[in-house]
C-alpha positions in Angstrom: -11.8 -39.7 24.2 -13.8 -40.4 21.0 -13.4 -38.6 17.7 -16.7 -36.8 18.2 -15.5 -35.5 21.7 -12.3 -34.2 20.1 -14.3 -32.4 17.3 -16.3 -30.3 19.7 -13.2 -28.6 21.0 -12.5 -27.0 17.6 -14.3 -24.0 15.9 -14.1 -22.8 12.4 -14.0 -19.0 12.1 -14.4 -17.0 9.0 -12.3 -13.9 9.0 -10.4 -11.5 6.7 -6.8 -12.3 6.5 -3.7 -11.7 4.3 -4.1 -14.3 1.6 -1.2 -13.3 -0.6 2.0 -11.2 -0.5 4.5 -10.0 -3.0 7.4 -7.5 -3.4 9.1 -6.1 -6.4 12.1 -3.9 -7.0 12.6 -2.4 -10.4 15.0 -0.2 -12.3 13.8 1.5 -15.5 15.6 3.7 -18.0 13.7 6.6 -19.6 14.7 8.9 -22.4 13.6 12.5 -22.3 14.2 14.9 -25.2 14.6 18.5 -23.8 13.7 21.5 -25.9 17.3 22.6 -26.2 20.5 20.6 -26.6 21.8 20.1 -23.1 25.3 21.1 -22.1 25.1 19.6 -18.6 22.6 18.0 -16.2 22.1 20.1 -13.1 19.5 18.0 -11.4 16.8 15.4 -11.9 13.8 14.7 -9.6 10.6 12.8 -9.7 7.2 14.1 -8.5 3.5 13.5 -8.7 3.7 9.7 -8.4 0.3 8.0 -8.6 -0.5 4.3 -8.8 -3.3 1.7 -8.5 -3.1 -2.0 -7.9 -5.3 -4.8 -9.2 -5.0 -8.6 -8.7 -4.5 -10.5 -12.0 -4.1 -14.3 -11.7 -1.2 -15.1 -9.4 0.1 -11.6 -9.4 -0.8 -7.9 -8.7 -0.6 -5.5 -11.6 0.6 -2.0 -10.7 -0.3 0.8 -13.1 1.0 4.3 -12.4 2.6 7.5 -13.6 5.1 10.1 -12.4 6.7 13.3 -13.7 10.4 13.4 -14.4 11.9 16.9 -14.1 15.3 17.5 -15.5 17.2 20.8 -14.8 19.8 21.3 -17.4 22.0 24.0 -18.9 22.4 24.8 -22.6 24.0 27.3 -24.9 27.5 26.5 -23.5 26.3 26.6 -19.8 25.0 30.1 -20.2 21.2 29.3 -19.7 19.1 26.8 -17.8 15.7 25.2 -18.2 13.6 22.5 -16.7 12.2 19.8 -19.0 9.2 17.8 -17.6 7.9 14.6 -19.0 5.1 12.4 -17.6 5.9 8.7 -17.7 3.4 5.8 -17.4 4.3 2.3 -16.3 3.0 -1.1 -15.6 4.7 -3.5 -13.2 3.6 -7.0 -12.3 4.3 -8.1 -8.7 4.2 -11.9 -8.4 2.5 -13.3 -5.3 5.1 -15.5 -3.5 2.8 -16.4 -0.6 -0.7 -17.2 -1.7 -3.6 -18.9 0.2 -5.8 -20.9 -2.2 -8.6 -21.1 0.4 -10.1 -17.7 -0.2 -13.9 -18.1 0.3 -15.1 -15.5 -2.1 -14.0 -13.3 -5.0 -14.4 -10.2 -2.9 -10.8 -9.4 -2.2 -8.9 -6.2 -1.4 -5.4 -5.3 -2.7 -3.2 -3.2 -0.6 -0.1 -1.8 -2.2 2.6 0.3 -0.5 5.7 1.9 -1.8 8.8 0.6 -0.1 10.9 2.9 -2.3 9.3 5.9 -4.1 10.5 6.4 -7.7 13.9 7.9 -7.3 16.5 9.0 -9.9 19.7 6.9 -9.7 21.4 8.7 -12.6 20.7 11.3 -15.3 23.2 11.5 -18.2 23.3 13.2 -21.6 22.7 10.4 -24.2 25.3 9.6 -26.8 23.3 11.5 -29.5 24.0 14.7 -27.3 20.3 15.7 -27.6 18.5 13.4 -25.2 18.8 12.7 -21.5 18.9 9.1 -20.1 17.4 8.8 -16.7 17.7 5.6 -14.5 14.8 5.3 -12.0 14.4 2.8 -9.2 11.2 1.9 -7.2 9.9 -0.9 -5.0 6.4 -2.0 -4.2 5.0 -4.3 -1.5 1.5 -5.8 -2.0 -0.9 -7.8 0.1 -4.1 -9.5 -1.0 -6.8 -9.6 1.7 -9.7 -11.9 1.5 -12.1 -14.0 3.5 -10.7 -17.3 4.7 -11.6 -20.0 7.2 -9.4 -20.8 10.2 -9.8 -23.5 12.7 -9.1 -22.8 16.4 -8.8 -25.0 19.4 -11.4 -24.2 22.1 -10.6 -24.9 25.7 -13.9 -25.9 27.4 -12.3 -25.6 30.8 -11.2 -21.9 30.3 -12.9 -19.1 32.2 -13.1 -15.5 31.3 -12.2 -12.7 33.7 -14.5 -10.3 31.7 -17.7 -11.2 33.6 -15.9 -10.8 37.0 -14.9 -7.2 36.0 -18.5 -6.2 35.4 -19.7 -6.2 39.0 -23.3 -5.2 39.1 -22.7 -3.3 42.3 -20.4 -0.8 40.5 -23.1 0.7 38.4 -26.3 2.0 40.0 -29.5 3.1 38.3 -29.2 6.7 39.2 -25.5 7.1 38.1 -26.4 8.6 34.7 -29.3 10.9 35.7 -27.2 14.1 35.7 -25.8 13.5 32.2 -27.1 15.9 29.5 -28.1 13.7 26.5 -27.3 16.7 24.1 -23.9 17.5 25.5 -22.2 16.8 22.1 -24.7 19.0 20.3 -24.0 22.0 22.6 -20.9 23.2 20.7 -22.7 22.9 17.4 -25.6 25.2 18.4 -23.5 28.1 19.6 
């Protein structure tokens, strides 16, 4: 078999594919100053997490924010309040698997939270006025772009698809009783 015979059994296909992947776990410490001097921490939770992802070089930059809510007691454990603070962050997720054969700059970045921001610990700081909160979160990112793949074509292969479409199964009059507006009927009532 000559080289030209061999080449005709391969096809190049342009398709969208995952061209880069990355994952990052992070722990961050935040300091929140409640209105009153806390006596004890009764609870801490994180809500309203929002984020966006953008490819920058060989990494994906994650920018986001969330609200930290601290339920605390004060005045010698006689009263309680909730202190809320919005925290902004930027995390860089390195791409550990990256395809350099992306055909165009038109890429899509997909980011998912493996671990939503979660409070690990909330303690009264050594100055006895602030609260230190330890937060963990984890992202997974994928970069999707157009790339070219080469596939082997088997010229001797046959398809069962044509055999399944027997022309005797469908006759000209089979669709005469169908109402072409059957989907519109519910809308008009």
